C-alpha positions, 0 to 999 in steps of 0.5 A, spaced: 491 544 561 491 537 558 489 539 551 494 544 551 499 539 553 497 534 547 497 540 542 504 542 544 506 535 543 503 533 537 506 539 533 513 538 536 518 535 532 518 529 536 510 528 535 511 529 527 517 524 528 511 519 531 507 520 525 512 519 520 514 513 524 507 510 524 507 511 516 513 507 515 510 502 520 503 502 516 506 501 510 511 496 512 516 501 509 522 498 514 521 491 511 522 494 504 530 496 506 531 488 504 528 489 498 532 495 496 539 491 498 537 485 494 534 490 488 541 490 484 538 495 480 542 501 478 536 506 477 534 504 484 540 507 488 540 509 495 538 516 494 532 514 490 530 509 495 531 514 501 526 519 496 521 514 496 521 514 503 520 521 504 515 522 499 510 517 503 512 521 510 511 528 507 504 525 504 502 522 511 504 528 515 501 533 510 494 530 511 495 530 518 497 537 519 494 540 514 486 542 516 484 543 508 487 536 506 482 530 507 483 523 509 482 521 502 488 524 500 492 519 503 489 514 498 487 518 492 490 525 492 492 528 485 499 530 488 505 527 491 511 530 494 518 530 490 525 532 490 529 533 484 532 526 485 525 523 485 522 528 480 527 525 475 526 518 477 519 518 476 519 523 470 515 528 473 516 536 472 517 539 479 519 545 482 524 542 486 531 543 484 535 540 490 535 533 493 533 536 500 527 540 498 520 536 497 515 540 493 508 538 493 507 536 485 500 536 481 500 529 477 495 525 474 499 519 474 500 518 481 497 520 488 495 516 494 500 511 497 498 506 492 502 509 487 508 511 491 514 508 489 515 505 496 509 501 495 510 498 488 518 497 489 521 490 490 526 485 490 524 482 484 518 482 479 514 476 481 514 478 488 510 485 487 503 483 485 501 478 491 505 483 495 500 489 493 494 484 494 496 482 501 497 489 503 490 492 501 487 486 505 491 486 511 493 494 512 487 497 509 482 492 510 484 489 517 483 482 514 486 476 516 488 470 512 488 463 514 495 459 514 498 458 508 496 451 506 502 447 503 502 444 497 504 436 495 509 435 491 504 432 486 501 439 486 508 443 485 509 438 479 503 440 476 504 447 477 511 447 474 508 443 468 504 449 466 509 455 468 515 452 466 514 452 459 511 459 459 517 461 463 522 458 458 518 462 452 518 468 455 511 469 455 509 469 463 508 476 466 508 477 473 501 477 474 500 471 470 505 467 474 501 468 480 495 466 477 497 460 475 501 458 481 495 459 485 490 455 481 489 449 485 485 447 490 489 448 496 490 455 494 484 456 491 479 459 496 484 465 497 487 466 490 481 466 486 477 471 490 481 475 495 488 475 491 488 474 484 482 480 482 487 485 486 492 484 481 489 490 477 494 493 482 500 491 477 500 497 473 506 500 476 512 495 476 517 493 481 522 499 480 516 503 482 515 506 475 508 506 471 508 500 466 508 502 459 501 502 455 500 500 448 493 501 444 490 503 451 493 496 454 498 496 460 504 491 457 509 488 461 516 484 459 515 477 460 519 474 466 526 470 465 532 471 460 527 470 454 522 475 456 518 478 451 516 485 450 509 488 450 505 482 453 498 485 455 497 484 463 490 482 462 489 483 470 489 490 469 482 490 465 479 486 470 480 489 477 475 487 482 475 488 490 471 482 493 469 483 500 470 489 504 469 487 511 471 480 511 475 475 506 471 473 500 470 466 499 465 465 494 465 470 489 458 472 490 460 478 495 459 485 493 465 487 489 468 494 487 470 494 480 477 498 479 482 499 473 489 500 476 492 503 482 489 510 482 482 508 481 482 503 487 485 508 491 479 513 489 474 508 491 477 505 497 478 512 500 470 512 500 469 506 504 467 507 511 471 500 513 477 503 510 477 509 515 475 504 521 481 500 519 486 506 518 484 508 525 485 501 528 492 501 525 493 508 528 490 506 535 494 499 535 501 503 533 500 508 539 498 502 544 503 497 542 502 490 544 499 493 551 492 491 554 488 488 547 482 489 550 482 496 552 485 498 545 478 495 542 474 499 547 478 505 546 478 505 538 471 506 538 472 512 541 477 514 537 474 513 531 468 517 533 472 523 534 475 522 527 468 522 524 465 527 528 471 532 525 470 530 518 474 524 517 480 528 520 486 523 522 489 529 527 482 529 531 484 521 532 491 523 533 489 527 539 483 523 541 489 517 542 492 522 547 486 523 551 485 515 551 486 510 557 491 506 552 496 512 553 495 513 560 496 505 561 502 505 557 505 510 562 504 506 568 
């Protein structure tokens, strides 16, 4: 009887809404509303933003509710879900002919959450490279950063003396901006190995569109009013994910080389720690802030259900329904 009740709830409209809510919490989508409001870009209007939200919702719900869709599709699918608005914005042919019809659409360029517009859009170009790197560390690897150190005025002036001339000349790409901004001792421990090597994710710009390629190289426009066109984004060719289970500190840790967002998605989808982190995020979402000790205990059982079902998010979702954390919340 309990199993039937859980099955009914999971497939109900409310149950599917919870999966959608989890997707938005996991991907920090609600916080991006402020980014959209500040964006001030005529191309990213409210219809495009809403379609980006639904693209992610359809992908996550598809993986949860379609038995043949593997967990890996969350990060490395060769398809996405587009309505006519988003298909036009991305420039991808789709069978959708209206804004309310999201159709599964094959694509080589996109696929998986790291290539969605929602993941890549932002309020300004400089905010995106570091935001993507932090998301991978915090939300896909469940890693915690130490408090951000405060730089002295002397250090700030040293950084400005390097950055400002490049900015004035229009020679500063978003990734180069953060590489230089983090290139001092107070930030070095995090930036050198944990953050900067992930700037290879910046093959999509802050409008959620793929950057141009010239002679096989990803290029970007320089920051500022004098920004030069066609600056090579060197970081794309040098992607390295150091430290899967813990934050890297020395650069001697094993690393995963990658080229761009989709390549990293494929490689992350194979990592057991990424799967464990996903189940931990799902468990935390279901339990809220209740009974932290019991959450850790329950998460192991939920992950076991996930793996025994062939890395099935739906199996984890059902296991949460049977777990003590849900019963505790009801008391």
